[in-house]
C-alpha positions in Angstrom: 62.7 117.1 82.5 61.5 120.6 84.4 64.7 123.0 84.4 64.6 122.4 88.5 65.1 118.5 87.9 68.1 119.1 85.2 69.7 121.7 87.7 69.6 119.0 90.2 71.3 115.9 87.8 73.6 118.5 86.6 74.7 119.4 90.2 74.8 115.5 90.9 76.8 114.8 88.1 79.5 117.7 88.7 79.6 116.4 92.2 80.4 112.9 91.3 82.9 114.3 88.6 84.8 116.2 91.1 84.7 113.1 93.6 86.1 110.6 91.6 88.8 113.3 89.9 90.4 114.6 93.0 93.3 113.5 94.2 93.7 113.6 97.9 97.1 114.2 99.4 98.0 113.2 103.1 100.2 114.8 105.2 103.3 112.6 105.9 103.9 111.8 109.5 107.0 112.8 111.0 110.1 110.2 111.4 109.8 110.6 115.2 106.6 110.6 117.0 106.7 113.4 119.4 103.0 114.2 120.7 102.6 116.7 123.0 105.4 119.3 124.0 107.6 118.0 120.4 109.6 115.7 122.7 110.3 112.4 121.6 108.6 109.8 123.9 106.8 112.5 125.5 110.0 113.6 127.1 111.0 110.1 128.5 114.8 109.1 128.6 115.3 106.4 125.9 118.8 105.3 127.4 117.0 104.5 130.9 114.8 102.2 129.2 117.7 100.3 128.4 119.9 100.6 131.5 117.4 100.7 134.2 114.5 98.6 132.5 112.3 101.2 133.8 110.4 104.6 132.5 112.2 107.4 133.5 111.3 111.1 132.8 114.0 113.0 130.8 115.4 116.6 132.5 115.3 119.3 130.3 118.9 120.2 131.5 120.0 117.0 129.0 118.9 117.5 125.8 119.5 116.2 122.1 118.2 116.8 118.7 118.2 113.9 116.5 115.9 113.1 113.6 113.7 116.1 113.8 113.1 115.5 117.6 114.4 117.1 120.6 115.0 114.0 123.0 115.3 114.2 126.6 117.8 112.6 129.2 117.9 111.9 133.0 121.6 112.6 132.9 124.6 113.5 130.7 125.9 109.8 130.4 122.6 108.9 129.2 122.5 111.6 126.5 126.2 111.1 125.8 125.5 107.5 124.8 122.2 108.3 123.0 124.5 111.1 120.9 127.0 108.2 120.3 124.6 105.9 118.4 120.8 107.1 118.1 120.1 104.5 116.2 120.4 101.6 119.0 119.0 104.1 121.6 116.0 105.5 120.2 112.4 103.5 120.0 111.9 101.4 116.8 109.6 103.0 114.4 110.3 106.5 115.4 108.5 105.9 118.9 105.2 105.0 117.1 102.9 102.4 118.3 104.6 99.1 117.3 101.0 97.4 117.4 100.1 99.8 115.1 103.1 99.7 112.5 102.8 96.2 112.3 99.2 96.6 110.7 100.0 99.3 108.7 99.5 102.5 110.4 100.5 104.8 113.3 99.4 105.5 116.1 100.5 107.4 119.3 102.4 106.0 122.2 102.3 105.7 126.0 105.9 105.8 127.4 104.7 103.4 129.9 103.6 101.1 127.7 107.0 99.4 126.5 109.2 96.4 125.4 113.0 95.6 125.1 113.4 92.8 122.5 116.5 91.8 121.1 118.1 95.3 122.6 115.5 97.5 120.9 112.8 99.5 122.6 109.2 99.2 121.6 106.5 101.4 122.6 102.9 100.9 121.8 99.5 102.7 122.4 98.7 101.7 125.9 99.2 98.6 127.8 96.4 96.6 126.7 97.6 97.2 123.3 101.1 96.2 124.6 99.7 92.8 125.5 98.2 92.0 122.2 100.9 93.0 120.5 103.1 90.7 122.9 101.1 87.6 121.7 103.0 87.4 118.4 106.7 89.6 118.9 108.2 87.8 116.5 105.4 87.9 113.5 104.9 92.0 114.5 108.4 92.8 114.5 108.4 91.1 110.9 105.3 92.9 109.5 106.4 96.2 111.4 109.9 96.3 109.6 108.0 95.4 106.4 105.9 98.7 106.7 108.4 100.8 108.2 109.2 103.4 107.0 106.8 103.5 103.9 103.8 103.9 106.8 104.6 107.6 107.2 103.4 108.3 104.0 106.3 110.1 102.7 
């Protein structure tokens, strides 16, 4: 074996050794998906989904901080309701895509791709993903609940 071949074999062996002995660490996801602007639900009012059955953009004059995120609301009444019981009004799975969480990963959400099930708000990546999620809501919620919050990687 030539010196050149020994050098190549040594480099390859070192590469394999490092590849299999390195521990990879992944950053844990935040408990609330904030996306752009660091606002929960991209600044939409989580209480309005429940009370008005539609997505309503929150106002920068009516905010609350909870679970590491800033939440915006349409008015002071919605903000106050949220602050009285944030677990009730916040979306399940921290606002991450319900379909993704049911499949043991996280994904961003579209505030316009939402569902209220048993008085809980669920968000999805897109309207087409929401249609897929809706084909087995009880099963997807059961799997999502089993995966949450471990799916965050904390």
